[in-house]
N, C-alpha and C positions, 0 to 999 in steps of 0.2 A: 160223290162229294162235290160241292159247288166248285167250279173251276176258279172262281174269283178268290176263294180262300187259298187255293194252291198258289196262284200267281202272286197274290199280295203278301203271303206269309214270308216273314223275314227269318231266315234260318242261319244259325252259326254252326259250322262244323269245326270241332276241335280234334285234330288228328295230326300227329307228327310224321307219319309215314307217307311220303309223296305218292306212292302207288295207291295206298288206301284212300288218300285224299282225292286222287284223280277218279277212282272208282265211285266214291260218294258223289262227286260233282256230276259225273256223267249220269249216274242213276237218278239223282234228284232232278236234273234237267229233263230227262226222259219222262219223269212223272209230272212235269209241268211247272216246277218251281223255278223262279227267275231271280229272286232276291237272296242270293247266297253269299255268305261271308265265310272266311276261313281263318283259322288260327293254328299254328303248328306248335304252340306251347301255352301253358296256363296264363302267363303274364299278358300275352297278346289277347287272349280271350277276355281277361278282366278289363283291359284297356278298352276293348270294343263294347263291353257291357256298360262301361261308364258313359259312353256317348250314344249308344243305341239301345232301344228296347226290342228284344227278339221275341218272336212267337214260339220258337223252338230252338233248342240247343242239342245237337247230337255230339256226344263227347266220348272219345276213346278213354278207357280207364288207364291204359298203359302208356301214360306220358312219362318221359324220363328226364326232361329238363325242368328243374325246380319242382313244382308241384305235380302230383299225379292227378287223375281224374277225380278221385275221392276228395282229395284236399281242395281241389278247385271248386267242386260243387258245394262243399261245406262252407267255403269262404263266400261264394256267391250268395248263398242263402243267409248266412249270419250277417253279412254286411248289406244285405238287401239290394244287391246289384242286379238281381233278377226278381220278378214278381211271381206271385202264385199263378198268374195267367200265362207264364212262360212254361212251355213243356220242356222236359229234360229227359233224354234217352242216353243211357250208358251203353257203350258197345265194348266188348272185351273178348279176347280169345281165351283168357284165363277164367276158370270156373271152380277154383278151389272153394271149399266150404267157408273158410274164414273170410275170403274176399266177398263172396256172394252175400253172406249174412251181414257183413259190415256195410255193403252197399245198400242192401234192402232196408237197413235201419235208417238210412238217410231218406227213404221214401221217394226215390225218383219216379217219374211217370212210367218208365219202362227200362228193361235191361235186355239187350239184344246180343246174343252170342255169335261171335265170328266163327266160320264164315256164314253169311246170310244172303238170301236172294233179294232181288229187287222187289219181288212181290211181298216178301216178309216186311221189308222196309216200308213199302207203300201202306200196307195194312196197319202197321203200328203208328205211322205218322198220321194217317187219316183219322184214326180213332182219337188220338191225343188232340189234334188241332180242332176237330169238331167239338170235343168236350170243352176245351178251353174257350172256344168262340161262344158256345151256347151258355156257358156259365161265367162269362166275362164279368158281368155286373157283381155277382156275389164275390168273386175273387178280388175285385177292386175294393169292395167294402172291407174285406179281410185285410188286404194290403194297407188300407188307410187306418187300420186299427178300430174300425167302426163295427164291432161285433153285434151291437144292437140292431143296426140297419141290416146287417147280413142275416141275422136271425129272422127278421120280419120278411125279408125277400124270400128266404128258404121256405118259411111257413106258407107264404102265398103260393109259391110254386108247387109245394106238396099238396096243398088243398085242392088245386085244380086237377092233380093226379094225371096230368097228361105228359109230364116230362119223361123222356127216355133215360134221364139221369137221376131217377128217384133214389137209387141206392147210394150214389155219390152225394146227393143233397142230404140224405139222412146222416151220412158220416160227417159231413161238414157241420150239420146241426149239432151233433153230439160234441164235436170239438169246440164249437162256439159256446155251448152250455157249460162245458168244463172251464173254458177260459173266463167266462163271466162268473164262475163260482156259484152257479145255480145248481147246487149239488143234488138237492131233493128232486128237482125237475129233471136233471140229467139222469138220475137213477131210474125214475119212472120211464123216461124216454128210452133208455137202453133196454130195459126189461120189455117194453112194448115191441121194440125192434126184434128182440130175440124170440118173442112169441111167434113172429112171422117167419123169420129165417135166422139160423145160427151163424151170423156173420162173426168172424174172428175179431174184427175191430169193435163190434158192439160188446163182446165179452170183455175186451180190454177196457173199453170206456166205462162199463159198469163197475169193474174193479176199481178204476181210478176214482169214480164217484163214491164208492163205498169207503175207500181209504180217506178221501177228503171229508167224508161224513163220519169218520171215526168208527165205522162198522168193520172192525179189523178181523173178527173171527169169520164172518161170512166172506170177506175178501180173501183171507187165507185159504178157505175151503175151495173157492173158485180157482185160485191160482194153482193149488195142488193138482186140480183136475186138468188145468191148462198145461201143466208140465208134461203130461202124458201125450200131448199132441205136438208133432213136429213143427207145425206152422205157428204155434203159440208158445213154444218152449222158451225161446230167447226172451221175449217180452215178459213172460211169467217169472223167469229168473231175475230179471232186472227189477220188476215191481216187488217181488218178494224180498230182494236185497234192500230196497228203499223202505219197505214196510218194517222189516226187522230192525233197521236202524231207528225208525220212529218208535219202535217198542223197546229200544235199548237191548236188543238181543244181537250183540255184535259178532259173536262167533258164527251164528246162523247167517247173519248178513254177509259175512266174509265168504262163507261157503257158496251162497247163491251168486254173489257178484263175481267170484272167482270163476265159476262155471260159465257165466255169461261172457266174461272177458276172454275165456278160451274159445268160445264159439265165434265171437265178433270182437277181436282185439283192438280195432281201430277207433272204437268209441272212447275217446280220451276223457270225457266227463265221467264216465263210469269208472275208468281206470283210476282217476284221481280220488273218487269216492272209495274205491277198493283200497287204495294206498292209505287213506286216513283211517279206515277201519282196521287194516292190518297193523298200523302203528299202535292203535288203541289196544289191540289184542296182543301186543308184544311179539308179533310175528315179523321179525326183522327180515327174514329171508323172503317172505312173500312181498313185503314192502319194497325190498331191493329189486326183486324180479319185476314188480309192477312199474317202478320208476324207470327201469331199463326199457320196458315196453313203451312208456310214455316218451322217453328220449328218442327211441327209434322212430315212432310214428309221428312225433310232433315236428320233426325237421321239415322246414319249408311250409308248414301248415299255419293256420291262424293261431295255433297253440304254441308255436315256436317262440321261446323267450329264454333269456339267460337263466331264469329260475329252473327251467327244465333240466339243464346240465348240472347246475348246482345241487338240485334236489336229488338227482341220481347219484352224485358223488357223496352227498350226506347220507343217503340210504345205505350206500356201500359201507361207509365207516361205521354206522350204527350196527349193521350186520356183522362186520368184522370184529367189532368189540365184544360180541356175544358168542363167538365161535372159538374153539380151541384148536382148530385145524390150521397149522401154519401154512400149508400150501394154498388153502382157500384164502387166507389173509393176504398172501402175496398176490394172488390173482385179483382180488378186490382192490388192492393198493394200485396195481397197474391200471386197472379199469378206471379207477377214480382219477388218476393222472390223465388218462385219455379223455375223460369227460371235461376236465379243466382245459385241455388243449383244444377240444372241439368247441368249447365256449369261446375261447380266444379267436378261433378261426371263423366261427359263425357270427360273433358279435364283437369285433375288434375294438369298437369304441365304447363299449359298455363300462359303466363305472361300478365295478364289482370287486375291486382289489381288497377291500376290507373283509368281504365275505370269503374271498379266496384265501386270505391270510388265516382266517379262523379254521377253514378246512385244512390248510397245511399244518396248523398247530395240532389239530386232532389227528392228522396222519403221523406227526412226530410222536404224539402220545401213544398211538396204536403200535408204533415200532419201539416203544419204551425209550424214546429220546425225550425224556421229560424236560430236561434243561432247555433244549431248543424250543420245545412247545411253549414253555412258560415265557421265554424271551419274546417269542412271536406274539403271544396273546397280550403280554404286558405293554407292548409298544402301540397297541391299538388305542384310538381315541375313545374316551368315555362319553360317547355320543348318546344323549338321552332320547333322541328322536327315533321312533320306530319306522324305518323306511321299508323294511322287508320283515314280515313276521317269521318267515322261514329262516332268514339270516339271523334275526335276533334270537330265535330259539336255538339255533346251532351254536351261537355264541354263549348262551346260557349253559348249554351242555358242556362246552369246552371249559368254562369257568369251573363248573362242578368237578369235572374229571381231573382238572389240574389243582384242585384243592382250594379254590376261591369260592367257598360255599356262600358267603354273605353276598358277594357280587352276583352270584348265580340267582339267589332268591330275590334280590332287588330287581334284576332284569326280568325274571319270571313275572313278578308283580306288574311291571310296566307292560309286558306283552299282553297279559290277561286283561289289564285295564284298557289297553288300546283296542283289543278285540271286542270287549263289552261296550266300549264307547262307539266303535264303528262296526256294527254287527254284519255289514255287508262284505267285510274284508276276509272273513273266514267262516266256514260252515260250522254248525254246532258240534259235529264229531271231532273236528280238528281242535276246537277250543277245549273240548273235554280231554283230548289227548295232552294238550299243553298243561292243563290243570293236573292231570295224572302225573306228568313228568315233574312238575313242581313238588307235588306231594311226595313222590318216591325219592326224589333227590334231597328233599328236606330231611326225610327219615333215614336215608342211607347215605352216609357221608362219602363212602368210597365209590370210585368208578367201577364198572363191571369187571374189568380185568383184575384190579387189586382185590376186589371183594372175593372173587373165586379163588385167587391165589392165597389170600389170607385164610379162607375157609379150609383149603387143602392143607396148609401149613399147620393150622390148629388141630385138624383131624389127625395128621401124622404124629403130632406131639401127644396125642391122647387127650387133648382138651376138648372133650366131646360137647359140653354145653356151649362153649364159645363157638366151636365149629358148627354146631346145629343152628345157632342164631345166624351165623354168617351164610351158611348154605340156604337157610330159609329166606334170607334177604335176597340172595342171588337168584333163587328160584322165583321170587316175586317179580323181579325185573327181567328174568330170562326163563319164562315158564315152558319154553320149547327146546331148551338145551338139555339133551339126553344125558350128557356127562354130569351136569349139575344135579339132575333128577336122580341119577343113580347114586351119586355121592350123598345126597340128602337122605335117600331111602336107607342106605347102609348106615348112615349116622343115626337115623331114627331108631333102627333096630339095635345098633351097638349101644346107644345111650340107654335104651330100655333094659338091655341085658346087663350092662356093666354098672349102671348107676341106679338101677331099680326105678327108673322113670316110667310113667305111663306113656304108652305109644299114642302119638297123634295119628289116629287111623285115617282121618279125612285127608290129611296131608300125604300119608303113605299111599292112599288110593290114587291121588292126583299124580304122584310120581309114577306109580305103576302103570296107570292108564297111558301115559306118554311112552314109557319104555316098551310096552308090549306092541306098540304100533310103530316102533323105530327099528331100523336095521342096525343092530349093535355089532361091534366087532367081537371076535371070539372071547377075548378076555372080559369084556363088559357082559356078554351073555352068560358067562360062567358065574360072574358075581351075582347077576340077577337070579340065576337058577338057585344059588345058595340061599339068597334072601327069601325066595319063594318057598324053599324047603323049610326054612326057619319059621316063616309065617304059618305054614301048614302044621308044623309041630306045636305051634302056639294056638292052633284052632282059629286062625284069623283068615278071613277071605279078603284078598286085596282087589279082586275084580268085582266091580259093581254089577249086580244082576239086573 
C-alpha cells in the first residue's frame, strides 16, 4: 500500500478503555499512521466529526458513557456527520448473535473481534483505505445526492473492466438504480449479475426491484428460498414483513417482523413497524413487548424522545385492560409509573403534562377508580390542535373508556383528518389502526373491562343471547384473550342447546383455534374438553383441516 495514503490518512479512534486506546495508538503508529485522533466517548467523537473529515473511524462497540458504538454510528450516518468515503470499523469483544446481526444491518466496512493482532488490523485498514481512495469520486457523487452522475461514472468504470473493485461497483450501481426508481432496469441488471455470480446483495436487490414493480408472487418465491440460507434470512424476514404489509396480510407480516426483531432487536424502525402491525392485529401483549424493546434501545440514541416512554406506558395500559390476571395488571401498572419517571428524568423540561394526565386517568380507570379518572380527564383543555397523534389517540381512548363517546368520536375524526391532511406524520398501517379503533369504539360503547364483566354477568344470569352478543364484541376487540374465547365458545354451545339456536361454526372455530394453542389452567382445560366432547357428539369438527 502506498506510504502516502498511510501517512496522510486521518483516523479517529473511539475507545473508552485507556489500555486499549494506548494499544491502538502504538499499533497504528508502527504501521506508519501519523494523523491520529482519539475520543473516549460518543459525544467527543461527534464533536470531532463536526469539525474534521476522517478517512477512517475505528470504534469500540462497548462504550458505556451515553451512546454505545451502535448508536454512535447510526447517528453519524443519519445526520451525515461522516461521508460514504469514510471507512468505519467496529471492534468488540462481545459476539452475541443479536449484537452481530444488529451491527451488520448497519453495514459498517468491517467488524473486528477483540483480541486482534497488529497484522489483522493492518490488513483490514489497508483494504478499506485503498477502496475508499480508489472509489472516492463515486462516493462523492452519492454523498451529494447526484445518483445520475454516480451511475455514469460506474458504467464508465465497468466498461473498461480494469477495476479491481468491479463487484463493489456493481453493488453500488444496483443501489443507485433502486434509488432512481428505475425498476425495470434494476431488475434486468440484478438478473444479469446473478447469472455471473450468486451474490447475496444481488438477490436482495432483485427482490426489492420486483416488489417496487408489483411482481409480488415472484418476490415471495425468492424470499422463501432466501429464508433457508443463514446469510440472507434476516433481510428476507424483513422484506417479507414489508411485503405482507403492502398486501394487507397483517398476521403474516407480524410473524415475519417478530422473527426479524428477535434476530436483530436494535433496528428500531422495524420495531416501530412491528408495533403498528401488532396494534392492528389486536395483539396487545406483542405491542407492549415491542414498545418495551424500543424504550430500552432508544435511550441515548437518535430515536430517544418523550414519545418513546409515553408509548411504552400507553402500550402497557392497553395490554392491562385486556387481561384478567391481577398480578400482571399490578406489574404493568408499576412499569408504567417507571416509564413516566424515566421520562421526567430523561426529559425534565418537556411539555407533556397533558399527555401524562391522560395516562394517569387511564391508570385510574384500570384500577376501577372511575371517579378519579373522570375528574382528571374533565379538567383537561379541549384543545383542537393535534400536537401528537399518539397523545390524541390515547385521549380518544380515555374518553371512550370513561363514557364520553361523543367526545371520543369527534377526536377520532380530528386525528384521522390530520393524518390524511399530513400523510408524512403517520404510516398507512398506523392510520388504518386509528380508523379501526374509531369503528370499534363507535360500535361497542363499553370499555374492554366493563364489556367482559357485563358478558360474564349476563351469562351467569342465563341471559345467553345478551351474553353472546357481549362476548362476541369482547372477542372482536380482544381476539387473543383465552378467557373470553372460552366463555364465548361455551356460550355458543349453551345457546345452541338451550335456545335451539343454530351454531356459528366459523366463530366457534376461531375460538377453538386460539384455545388449543394456549396454555390453559386445569379448570379452563376441563371446560374445553367438555365442549370438545359436546361438539363431537353433534358431529362438528372444530379444528380446521
